[in-house]
C-alpha positions as CSV (number, residue, x, y, z in Angstrom):
1,M,0.0,0.0,0.0
2,N,1.5,3.3,-1.1
3,R,1.3,6.6,0.8
4,Q,-1.6,7.9,-1.2
5,Q,-3.6,4.8,-0.5
6,V,-2.9,5.1,3.2
7,R,-4.1,8.7,3.1
8,N,-7.3,7.7,1.3
9,E,-8.1,4.9,3.8
10,G,-7.2,7.1,6.7
11,N,-9.7,9.8,5.6
12,K,-12.4,7.1,5.7
13,W,-11.4,6.1,9.2
14,V,-11.5,9.7,10.3
15,E,-15.0,10.2,8.8
16,R,-16.3,7.1,10.6
17,G,-14.8,8.3,13.9
18,I,-12.4,5.3,14.2
19,I,-9.4,7.6,14.6
20,E,-8.8,11.3,15.2
21,P,-7.3,13.7,12.6
22,H,-4.1,14.1,14.6
23,Q,-3.8,10.3,14.8
24,L,-4.0,10.2,11.0
25,D,-1.2,12.7,10.8
26,E,0.9,10.5,13.1
27,I,0.2,7.5,10.9
28,M,1.1,9.5,7.7
29,A,4.4,10.5,9.4
30,L,5.4,6.8,9.3
31,Y,5.0,6.9,5.5
32,P,7.2,9.8,4.5
33,K,6.8,11.1,1.0
34,R,9.6,9.5,-1.0
35,S,11.7,11.9,-3.0
36,Q,11.0,10.3,-6.4
37,K,12.7,11.5,-9.5
38,P,10.6,10.0,-12.3
39,I,13.0,11.3,-15.0
40,L,12.4,8.4,-17.4
41,L,8.7,8.5,-17.0
42,T,8.6,12.3,-17.4
43,L,10.7,12.0,-20.6
44,A,8.4,9.2,-21.8
45,A,5.4,11.4,-21.2
46,I,7.0,14.3,-23.1
47,F,7.8,12.1,-26.0
48,I,4.3,10.6,-26.1
49,G,2.9,14.2,-26.0
50,L,5.2,15.2,-28.9
51,G,4.3,12.0,-30.7
52,F,0.6,12.9,-30.4
53,L,1.3,16.4,-31.7
54,S,3.4,15.2,-34.7
55,F,1.0,12.5,-35.6
56,I,-2.0,14.8,-35.6
57,A,-0.2,17.5,-37.4
58,S,1.1,15.2,-40.2
59,N,-2.4,13.8,-40.8
60,W,-4.4,17.0,-40.0
61,G,-5.5,17.8,-43.5
62,V,-7.3,14.5,-44.1
63,I,-9.2,14.4,-40.8
64,P,-12.7,16.0,-40.7
65,D,-13.2,19.0,-38.4
66,I,-15.5,17.1,-36.0
67,A,-13.1,14.2,-35.8
68,R,-10.2,16.6,-35.1
69,M,-12.0,18.2,-32.2
70,A,-13.1,14.8,-30.9
71,I,-9.6,13.5,-30.9
72,I,-8.2,16.5,-29.1
73,I,-10.9,16.7,-26.4
74,M,-11.2,12.9,-25.8
75,A,-7.4,12.4,-25.6
76,M,-7.0,15.3,-23.2
77,I,-9.9,14.3,-21.0
78,G,-8.9,10.7,-21.1
79,F,-5.4,11.3,-20.0
80,Y,-6.5,13.7,-17.3
81,I,-9.0,11.2,-15.8
82,A,-6.6,8.3,-16.1
83,G,-3.8,10.3,-14.6
84,D,-5.9,11.4,-11.7
85,K,-7.2,7.9,-11.0
86,V,-3.8,6.3,-11.2
87,Y,-2.2,9.0,-9.2
88,R,-4.7,8.8,-6.3
89,T,-5.1,5.0,-6.1
90,R,-2.1,3.2,-7.6
91,S,1.1,4.9,-8.6
92,E,1.9,8.6,-8.1
93,T,4.8,8.4,-10.6
94,V,2.8,6.8,-13.4
95,G,-0.2,9.0,-12.8
96,L,2.1,12.1,-12.9
97,S,3.4,11.0,-16.3
98,L,-0.2,10.7,-17.6
99,L,-1.0,14.2,-16.3
100,I,2.0,15.6,-18.1
101,I,0.8,14.1,-21.3
102,A,-2.6,15.7,-20.7
103,V,-1.0,19.1,-20.2
104,L,1.0,18.8,-23.4
105,I,-2.1,17.6,-25.4
106,F,-4.0,20.6,-24.0
107,G,-1.3,23.0,-25.3
108,S,-1.1,21.3,-28.7
109,G,-4.9,21.3,-28.9
110,I,-4.9,25.1,-28.6
111,F,-2.6,25.6,-31.6
112,L,-4.2,22.9,-33.7
113,T,-7.7,24.3,-33.1
114,G,-6.5,27.7,-34.1
115,Q,-5.0,26.3,-37.3
116,M,-8.2,24.4,-38.0
117,Y,-10.4,27.5,-37.8
118,N,-7.8,29.8,-39.4
119,Y,-7.5,31.8,-36.3
120,T,-4.2,33.8,-36.1
121,S,-3.2,35.2,-32.7
122,F,-1.0,38.3,-32.8
123,S,0.1,37.8,-29.2
124,A,1.3,35.1,-26.9
125,F,-2.2,34.7,-25.4
126,P,-2.4,30.9,-26.3
127,F,0.7,30.4,-24.2
128,F,-0.9,32.3,-21.4
129,V,-3.9,29.9,-21.5
130,W,-1.6,26.9,-21.7
131,A,0.6,28.2,-18.8
132,L,-2.4,29.0,-16.7
133,A,-3.8,25.5,-17.1
134,A,-0.5,23.9,-16.3
135,L,-0.2,26.0,-13.2
136,L,-3.7,25.0,-12.1
137,V,-2.8,21.3,-12.6
138,F,0.3,21.9,-10.4
139,A,-1.8,23.6,-7.8
140,V,-4.0,20.5,-7.6
141,Y,-1.3,17.8,-7.4
142,D,1.7,19.9,-6.1
143,E,4.4,17.9,-7.9
144,R,7.8,19.2,-8.9
145,S,7.6,17.9,-12.5
146,L,4.3,19.8,-13.0
147,F,5.9,23.0,-11.7
148,V,8.8,22.6,-14.1
149,I,6.5,22.1,-17.1
150,A,4.4,25.1,-16.1
151,I,7.2,27.6,-15.6
152,V,9.0,26.4,-18.8
153,I,5.8,27.0,-20.8
154,T,5.5,30.5,-19.3
155,T,9.1,31.3,-20.1
156,I,8.9,29.9,-23.7
157,G,5.7,31.9,-24.2
158,Q,7.5,35.1,-23.2
159,V,10.4,34.3,-25.5
160,Y,7.9,33.6,-28.3
161,S,6.2,36.9,-27.7
162,A,9.5,38.8,-27.9
163,V,10.8,37.0,-31.1
164,N,7.6,37.0,-33.1
165,F,5.8,40.2,-31.9
166,S,8.6,42.2,-30.3
167,E,6.6,42.7,-27.1
168,F,6.6,41.7,-23.5
169,N,3.4,39.8,-22.8
170,V,1.8,41.4,-19.8
171,L,-0.5,38.5,-19.0
172,L,2.4,36.0,-18.9
173,G,4.3,38.5,-16.7
174,L,1.4,38.8,-14.3
175,L,0.9,35.1,-14.2
176,F,4.6,34.6,-13.4
177,V,4.7,37.2,-10.7
178,L,1.3,36.6,-9.0
179,G,1.0,32.9,-9.6
180,F,4.4,31.2,-9.5
181,S,5.8,33.5,-6.8
182,H,3.1,32.3,-4.4
183,Y,4.1,28.7,-4.7
184,V,7.8,29.5,-4.8
185,Y,7.6,31.3,-1.5
186,H,5.3,28.9,0.4
187,R,6.9,25.7,-0.8
188,A,10.5,27.1,-0.2
189,D,11.9,24.5,-2.6
190,W,15.4,25.2,-4.0
191,L,14.4,23.9,-7.4
192,Y,11.4,26.2,-7.6
193,A,13.5,29.1,-6.5
194,T,16.2,28.4,-9.0
195,L,13.8,28.0,-11.9
196,F,11.9,31.1,-10.8
197,S,15.1,33.1,-10.7
198,L,16.3,32.0,-14.1
199,S,12.9,32.7,-15.7
200,Y,12.8,36.1,-13.9
201,L,16.3,37.0,-15.2
202,L,15.4,36.0,-18.8
203,Q,12.0,37.8,-18.7
204,T,13.6,41.0,-17.4
205,V,16.1,40.9,-20.2
206,I,13.2,40.7,-22.7
207,L,11.4,43.5,-20.9
208,A,14.5,45.8,-20.9
209,F,15.4,45.3,-24.6
210,V,12.0,44.8,-26.2
211,E,9.9,47.4,-24.3
212,Y,12.5,50.0,-23.2
213,Q,15.3,49.4,-25.8
214,S,17.8,50.0,-23.1
215,Y,19.7,47.5,-21.1
216,H,20.5,49.7,-18.1
217,W,17.2,48.9,-16.4
218,L,18.5,45.4,-16.0
219,L,20.7,46.6,-13.2
220,V,17.6,47.6,-11.2
221,C,15.8,44.4,-12.1
222,F,18.7,42.2,-10.9
223,L,19.1,44.4,-7.8
224,I,15.5,43.8,-6.9
225,L,16.0,40.0,-7.1
226,Y,19.1,40.3,-4.9
227,L,17.3,42.5,-2.4
228,I,14.5,40.0,-2.2
229,G,17.0,37.3,-1.6
230,M,18.4,39.3,1.3
231,V,15.1,39.8,3.1
232,V,13.4,36.5,2.5
233,P,13.7,34.4,5.7
234,K,13.9,31.0,4.0
235,E,17.4,29.8,3.0
236,A,16.1,27.6,0.2
237,L,15.0,30.9,-1.5
238,R,17.7,33.2,-0.3
239,I,20.6,31.3,-1.9
240,P,19.3,30.9,-5.4
241,F,17.9,34.5,-5.5
242,T,21.2,36.1,-4.3
243,K,23.6,33.9,-6.2
244,L,21.9,33.9,-9.5
245,S,21.3,37.7,-9.4
246,V,25.0,38.3,-8.7
247,A,26.0,35.8,-11.4
248,A,23.7,37.6,-13.9
249,M,25.2,41.0,-12.8
250,F,28.7,39.6,-13.2
251,I,27.9,38.6,-16.8
252,L,26.3,42.0,-17.4
253,V,29.5,43.8,-16.2
254,V,31.6,41.5,-18.5
255,C,29.4,42.6,-21.4
256,Q,29.7,46.2,-20.4
257,V,33.5,46.0,-20.7
258,F,33.1,45.3,-24.4
259,F,29.9,47.2,-25.5
260,L,30.1,50.4,-23.5
261,E,32.4,51.6,-26.2
262,V,29.7,51.2,-28.8
263,E,27.6,54.4,-29.3
264,F,24.4,52.4,-29.9
265,F,24.3,51.2,-26.2
266,T,25.4,54.5,-24.7
267,E,22.9,56.5,-26.7
268,S,20.0,54.2,-25.7
269,L,20.4,55.2,-22.0
270,G,17.4,57.2,-20.8
271,G,15.3,58.1,-17.8
272,E,18.3,59.1,-15.8
273,L,16.4,60.7,-12.9
274,V,13.9,57.9,-12.5
275,F,16.5,55.2,-12.8
276,L,19.0,56.8,-10.4
277,T,16.2,57.5,-7.9
278,I,15.2,53.8,-7.9
279,W,18.8,52.6,-7.9
280,I,19.7,54.8,-4.9
281,V,16.7,53.6,-2.9
282,L,17.5,50.0,-3.6
283,S,21.2,50.3,-3.0
284,L,20.8,52.1,0.3
285,S,18.2,49.5,1.4
286,A,20.8,46.7,0.6
287,V,23.6,48.6,2.5
288,F,21.3,49.1,5.5
289,L,20.4,45.4,5.6
290,L,24.1,44.4,5.4
291,W,24.9,46.9,8.2
292,K,22.0,45.5,10.3
293,K,23.1,41.9,9.8
294,D,26.8,42.8,10.1
295,H,27.6,41.3,6.7
296,F,29.8,44.0,5.3
297,I,31.8,41.5,3.3
298,L,28.8,41.2,1.0
299,L,29.4,44.7,-0.1
300,L,31.7,43.0,-2.7
301,N,28.5,41.8,-4.4
302,L,27.0,45.3,-4.5
303,V,30.2,46.6,-6.3
304,L,28.9,44.8,-9.4
305,F,25.6,46.8,-9.3
306,L,27.3,50.2,-9.8
307,P,25.9,52.1,-12.8
308,V,29.3,52.5,-14.6
309,F,27.6,53.3,-18.0
310,Y,27.1,56.9,-16.9
311,L,30.9,57.4,-16.7
312,E,33.0,58.4,-19.7
313,A,35.5,55.6,-19.2
314,G,32.7,53.1,-18.3
315,S,34.3,50.1,-19.9
316,M,37.5,50.5,-18.0
317,V,35.7,51.1,-14.7
318,A,33.6,47.9,-15.3
319,L,36.8,46.0,-15.8
320,I,38.2,47.4,-12.5
321,L,35.0,46.3,-10.7
322,L,35.5,42.8,-12.0
323,F,38.9,42.6,-10.4
324,I,37.7,44.2,-7.2
325,Y,35.0,41.6,-6.9
326,S,37.1,38.6,-7.8
327,L,40.2,39.6,-5.7
328,G,38.0,40.6,-2.8
329,W,36.4,37.2,-2.6
330,L,39.7,35.5,-3.3
331,L,41.4,37.2,-0.4
332,R,38.4,36.6,1.8
333,G,38.6,32.9,1.0
334,Y,42.2,32.7,2.0
335,Q,41.7,34.8,5.1
336,S,38.8,32.6,6.3
337,E,40.4,29.4,4.9
338,T,37.1,28.5,3.1
339,P,37.7,26.4,0.0
340,D,34.3,27.3,-1.6
341,I,35.0,31.0,-1.4
342,V,38.5,30.5,-2.8
343,T,37.0,28.6,-5.7
344,K,34.5,31.3,-6.3
345,G,37.1,34.0,-6.2
346,T,39.4,32.0,-8.4
347,V,36.8,31.4,-11.1
348,A,35.9,35.1,-11.1
349,F,39.5,36.2,-11.2
350,V,40.3,33.9,-14.1
351,I,37.3,35.2,-16.1
352,S,38.3,38.8,-15.2
353,T,41.8,38.2,-16.4
354,I,40.6,36.7,-19.7
355,V,38.3,39.7,-20.2
356,A,41.0,42.2,-19.5
357,Y,43.5,40.4,-21.7
358,T,41.0,40.2,-24.6
359,Q,39.9,43.8,-24.2
360,L,43.4,45.3,-24.0
361,A,45.4,43.1,-26.4
362,W,43.0,41.9,-29.1
363,D,43.2,45.0,-31.3
364,F,46.9,45.6,-31.6
365,M,48.5,42.1,-31.0
366,D,49.0,39.5,-33.7
367,K,46.2,36.9,-33.2
368,S,48.5,33.8,-33.0
369,L,50.7,35.7,-30.5
370,F,47.6,36.7,-28.7
371,F,46.4,33.2,-28.1
372,F,49.9,31.9,-27.4
373,I,50.7,34.4,-24.7
374,G,47.2,34.2,-23.3
375,G,47.5,30.4,-23.0
376,I,50.8,30.7,-21.1
377,L,49.5,33.4,-18.8
378,L,46.4,31.3,-18.0
379,F,48.5,28.2,-17.4
380,L,50.7,30.1,-14.9
381,L,47.8,31.7,-13.2
382,S,45.9,28.4,-13.0
383,F,49.0,26.7,-11.6
384,F,49.5,29.3,-8.9
385,L,45.9,29.4,-7.8
386,E,45.5,25.7,-7.8
387,R,48.7,25.4,-5.6
388,K,47.3,27.9,-3.2
389,R,43.9,26.1,-3.1
390,R,45.6,22.7,-2.4
391,N,47.6,24.2,0.4
392,L,44.5,25.6,1.9
393,S,42.7,22.3,1.6
394,K,45.6,20.5,3.3
395,R,45.6,23.0,6.2
396,G,41.8,22.4,6.5
397,R,42.3,18.6,6.8
398,T,45.1,18.8,9.4
399,V,43.1,21.1,11.7
């Protein structure tokens, strides 16, 4: 008898007065929910859903309209009912795979129905309907795989809107913020937080470039995610929010080293007063939180969030910030003898060195000589840092 069957039987015992609700909770505690990773079944469900889509699409022209609708509706309802039945009574893993197939059929049915009736959507609204349905299915069954499917559909829909219609879909954005954030916060699952952060970062890039045609608002968007990570009390959320926002900002600073010299990017900057006001408020809030928690070392992260694009030598300042960040964490790691921080600082320093070497030497140095000297420098740098890291690890083991 699996956990779900015990729950079903226990509810009947509670209704008949055989046991009390708290006793059922104690019984359920003896059957912990196993951390299943139905990767093969999930992939099988996805392939079956894609197979259904490709089969219908390839034979769509020869199937009558009524038969088309019947196939879509019956297949979707059939998989939903079968998935729910199997999930609740027999196998949660198999039932989950059937539910994923139903979600995929629902999405394919939206687009196939539109094609059947020659309906052309000039927005990503079909993706909104699909994502909303996927989120509702997740809300009912509360399974990780369903959350992954739902947030992937939402993100792909936003990318589709940007590529095909050059717009940020507001409905998908609202669904993402109001719908997914609720479950991310209350479930406090690291996977949910990581996927939410990645989707947030990608959607803010779309928002900045498609709607505002200026990248500098990304700094505010990334800083908001970092600030949320600082104030959220749950560690499963705090780590993905802060680390991914800093990683995204590090990449943005690397990009600024190269493209701040291009007039197209500097001329696109606008809304200085509004931007600076918001940035100052967010930055002061972050500094206040660090002061309150006595985490001044984390000011190294905030270095990356400086708006260097307003400076005349912005690309050079951005390069300096990369070295301040990387060397700061590298020295902090050696000082505290923490291998993870040393590794973090080492990776950042190597990337900063590559960026600096490329920026300063690419234009005037012979290309073969460029790569040859660069390879030697990286080899020596890697040897030195690896030696320091091993010495640190040995000291840690002998303590």
